[in-house]
N, C-alpha and C positions, 0 to 999 in steps of 0.2 A: 086619469089616475084612479086606482081602486081605493076604497076606504081602508083596506087592510094596510097598504103601504103608508098611508097618511095617519092612521089611528095610533093612539097611545095605548099600549098594553104590554104586559110582561110575557104571558103565555096564552095560547089558544089551545083548547082540547076539542078535537073534531072526531066524534065517535058515531056509532050507529044510532041515528035519531037524535043526536044532541050536539050542540056547539056551545061550549063554556069559555069564559074569559077570566083571566086573573090580571090584576094590576091596572084596571081601567081607572081613569081619574076619579078620585073620591071613593073607589071601591077596592079595598086592599085584598079582599078574599074573592072566592069564586062567585061569579054571577053568570046568568045566561047572556050570550052575546047579543048585542042589540039587534032588533028585528030588521032594521034597515041594512044590516050587513049580510042578510041571508043569501042573496044572489052571489056575492063575492065569496062567501064562505063555501057555498056549494061548488063553485068553480075551483076554489083552492083545494078542497078535499079531493076533487077529481084529479087535479094536478098531482097531489100527493100519491094517490093510488096508482096513477100512470108511472110516476117516477119510481116508486117502490117496485112495481111490477117489472120495470125495465132493468133496475139495478140489483134488486133483491138485497139491498143494504138497509139495515134498520135505522141508519142515520144518513141524512143527505141534506142538501141545500137547494132552495128555490130562489129565483130572482124575481121580485115583484116591483116593477117601476124603478129599477136600480137599487132596491132595498133587499138585502140578504135575509132570507128567512131560514132558520135552522129547524129541521124537522126530525123528530124521533118517532118511530113507529112501534107501538105496543099492540099486543093481542089481549083482549079481555077474556073472562072465563068462558064466554060463548064462542071464542075463536074469531071475534070480530075485531078489525083493526081500529085502533085509536091513534090519531096523529097529534102529537104535541108540537106546536109551532111556536118558536121564539124568534123575536126580531133582534137582529144583531145590534148591540149597543156601541159597536166600534165607530169612532169618529176620526176621519182623516183630516188632519190640520196642517197648516204651514209649519215647517220645521221650527221656525223662529218662535212659535207659540208654545213649544214644549219646555222652554226654560233651560236649555242645555248651555253649559259654559261655552264660551267662544272656542277655546282650544279643543273641546270635545266635539262640537259641531263641525269644526273645520276638519278634524280627523275622520269623522264618520262620513263626511261628504267628499273626501279625497278620491280622485279618480284612480289612484294607484293602490288603494288599500285592498288587502286580500287576507282572508282568514275568517274567523267567526265573530260576529257581533251578537252578543247574547243579552236579551232584555228580560229581566225576571221581576217577580213580585208575587204578592198574594192574589187570589181571585178577585176580579173586579177593580184592579188598580190601573187599568189602561195600558197594559203591556202590548196587546195586539194593536191598539190605536197608535202607539208610538212607533212600533215596527212598521205598520202600514204607511204611516206618515213619512218615515225614512225611505221606504221603497219608492213611494211616489216622488219624493224630492230628488232622489238619485236619478230616476228615469227622466225627470224634467230637466235636470242639470246636465246629464251626460248622455242621454239616449240609451240605446242598446235594448237588450231583452232581459227580462226577469221572469223566471218560472216560479210560481207560488204553489207550494204543495201544502194542502190543509185538510183537516178531518174534523168537521166539514168546514168549508170556507166561511169566514166571518166578515172581513171587509170586502167591499165590492171594488176590486182592483183590476179586473179583467178589461183589457183594451189599451188605447193610446193614452200616454201621459207625456205631453210635449213631443219630442222626437223619439221617445222610447215606447216600449210596449210591455205590458204584463200579461203573461199567459197563466191563467189561474186554473189549477188542476185539482179537482176534488179527489180525495183518497177513497178508494173502494176497498173495504176489508175483504170482500169476496175475491178481489183481484190481487191480494197480497199486501194490502195496507200500505203504511208509510214506507216499508222496506222496498217494495217493488216500485212504488211511485218515485222514490228518491233515486233508485237505480236508473230509471228512465229519464228523470230530470237531469241527472249528471251527465247523461250521454248527449244532451242537446247543445252543449257548448254555449249555454246562455251566459250573459255577462255576470249575473249573480242570481242566487236563489233565496226565496223566502220560505222557510220551513215553519209552519204554523205553531208547533209546540214540540219540544223534546220531552217525551214522557215514558219512553221505554228504552231498553238496552240497544236494540238494533238501530233505532233512530239516532241515539247518542253516538254510537260507534261510527255510523256512516257519516254523520255530520263532522265529527272530529277528523276522520280520515280525509274527507273532502277539504277541510279547512287547511290542511298542510300540503295539499296538492294544487294550490294555485287558485282555488275557488273563493269567492266572497259569499258568505252565507249569513243571512239575518234570521235569527230565531228567537223564540220566547220559551219561558218555562216558569214553574212555580218555585219560589224560594223566598226566604225571609230576609236575605241580605246579599250583598255582592259575594262574600266569601261562601255563604251557603249555596249560592248558585253554582259557583265553581265546583264545590264538593259534590253537588247533586249530579252534574254532568259526568264528573269522573266516576262516581259510584255507579251510575247507570251503565256506563260503557265498560266498566271493569270486567264483567263476566265474559265479554267478547273480545276485549283488548287488554292483554296483560300489562301493557305499557301505556294505559289510558292517560295517566297523569302526565307522563313525558310528552305524549303527542298533544295533549290539551295545552301544555305550557308553550308549545310551538305554534298552535293554531289559533289561540284566542288573540283578538286584537282589542276588544273592549267588552266590558260587562257593565250593564246598567241595572240598577235596582230602583223600582218605583214603589212608593207607599202613599196612602191617602190618610190624612189626619183631619180631624174635625176643627173647623174654624168658627168664626162668629156667626150667630144666627143660623146655625145648621149647615153652613157652607163646608165644602171639603177642599182641602189643599193638597196638591201633589208635591211630594218631596222626592228628590232624586239623589241617589248615591251612585258613584261611578268609579271605574278603574280602567285606565287606558294603558295598553301594553306597547304603544308605538313611540313613546318619548325616550328621553335620555335615561330614565329610570326603568325602561322596559326590560333590559337584560336581567336586572336584579329581581324584578317582579316575576319573570318567567322562571328563574332559578328557584324561587320560593314555591311556585306551583309544582315544579318538577320534584322538589324535595319533600312535598307534602306539608310544608310549613304555611298552611293556608291562613292560620290566625295572625301570622306576622304581616299579612297584607293589609290589616287595618291601619298600620302606620302609613303605608303608601297611599291608601284611600284618603286618609286625613291630610297628608302632604299635598296631594293633587288638589284637594278641595280648598285648602288654604291658599295655594298658589293661584287658583281661580279667583278667590275672593280678593286677593292682593291685586291681580291684574285688572279686575273689574272696577277698581276704585279710581 
């Protein structure tokens, strides 16, 4: 195992004649990378140069001993490449450890569920970790094929999971980005898709359309609440889909929002808010989304949450 995959750091900066690190234990700011890392850093830099030459993409991922490294390539004033390497912080956990209410976990794990599962939150709240954990759990429970489309890949999901398999596809901006990658993924007849993040109009429109055509899609995005997440997807898709809200009301099956709050002694606590569209209250929830009465969904969120608390007692 290389020291890079095992080491604790936030970012590495590999440039012409230098290798700097940020986030080493006890070193919050930039320091020179430890001398004992030199051989591995030289090998890593060569890998970055080779991958960039092959793809011509400014962002890509490398796998080091099963650890995903995200790489961004910059050019300095002398035209020399600088590779910024970040280690993925995504942690894939057993689904039971995510703290989902029983009714929600049962719905998300149903073999017959189809549509869009959207997991949202602010940056660094574990959205991708939760999504990847759900992908792995479904493959282990039901088998089949998942195609994961990400720019760049964060969790290491590629390969077998129980009797299922995940095929992880990096997005190439040079080859059409998310739009082209999603078109290809939807043609594979995979059992479900994992779309790393919805952050532009074409991705939002494609995911919404796929969600009403019998596909199961798990995706993530930035939003401050469940209702803001629904509004964001709709607003992103609207330029390409005049009836985006109507289609979204039919395609959504669950929206989860994650946030982190400070606990005792500097610990951080994960708080979950969710809205499930598949229960007896589903038709009413879908009608509110269709009509644009998004703020009225707060009542449904509170009702489902209180029902969960009552059932757990």
